[in-house]
N, C-alpha and C positions, 0 to 999 in steps of 0.2 A: 505696284504702281498706285499712285494717287493723283487725283485731279488737282492741279495747282494753277493759280493765277500768277503770271509772270508779268511784271510791270516794266514799262520803259517810257522814256520821253526824250525829246530832242527839240532844239530850236533850229530854225532855218534862217538863212541870210536874206532871202528875198522871196516874195510871193510869186513864184513862177512854177509851172508844172515840172520843169526839169529839176529845180532845186528841191521841191517837195518830194518828188519820186526818189531822187538821189539819197536824201536824208532818211526817208522811210525804209528804203532797201538797206542802207547801212545800219540803221537801228535794229531791224529784224535780223539781219545777218549776225550782228554782235550778240543779240539775245539768244539766238540759236546756238552759237558757238559757246558762249559762257555757260549755258545750261545743258550742253550736249543733247540738244533737241533734234529729233528727226520729224520731218513733216508728217509721217504716219501717226505720230502721237499727239498732234495738234487737233483740237476739236473746233476751235474758232479763234479768229483774231479780230479785235475791235479797236479801231482807231478813233480818236477824237482830235479835233483841231480847233484852235482859237479862231475867232471871227475874221481876223485879218489874213488867214490862209484860205483863200477861196479860188485859187487858180487851178487846183486839181485835187482829186481825191487821193490821199496817200495809198489807199489799197490798189489804185490803178498802177502805181509803180511796183508795189509788192507782187502783183500778179505776174510781173515780168520775171520773177525768180523761178528757178526750176521747181515744178510740181505745185506751186502756190495757186495756180489756176483751178486746182481741185478742191481747195479749202474754202470754207465759209469765211468771207472777209466782209467787214462792215465798217462804214464811216458814220460819224455823228459830229455835230458841232457842239463845242463846249458851251456851258453857260458863260455869258459875257459878264464876268465879275470885275468890278472896278479895281485896278491895281494888280490884276493878275499878269503873269508872264506873257508877253506878246510873242507872236510868230512861233507858237509852240504846238507840237503834236504829241499826243500821248497814245500809248498802246497797251492793250491787255491781251496777252496770249493765254488761252485756256488749254492746258495740255496735261496728259498723263505723264508723270515723271517719277523716277525712283529717288526722290529727294524729300527730306523733311522741309517744312516751311522755312526754317532758319538757314537752310542750305541753298535756297533758290537765289539766283543772281539776277537782280533787277538792274537795268541799264539806263543811265541818264547821260545824255550827251549835250555839249554846248552849255548854254545858260541854264538848261533844264537841270543841271547838276545841283542848282540851288534849291530845287523843289523838295528833294529828299536827301539832304546831306548825310543823314543817318544810314542811307543805303548805298551811297557811292563809295 
């Protein structure tokens, strides 16, 4: 096993707690499934959100998933760069996996697919 960083990002339709939590849980669930991750192998999960997403912390929604209340979860606000993708959350999962770097599946949903078309 090796420590890997698994990236993901998604956009939300509205700045509400329910929408932020729904998208955060969907993003994490897809990342876990695509990489066959078990929560026991996750060291930490770091979320960032654009300035316009301030109705809720994405990690508050993710903590609702089974066993995620035991993991270190962290939220930060992204640098407010002019012209950057609005209503966007990004996530980095640090986990031990049996994959080479090239075999890790990064997940981008909604308009966030435009951030890294090389990885979609």
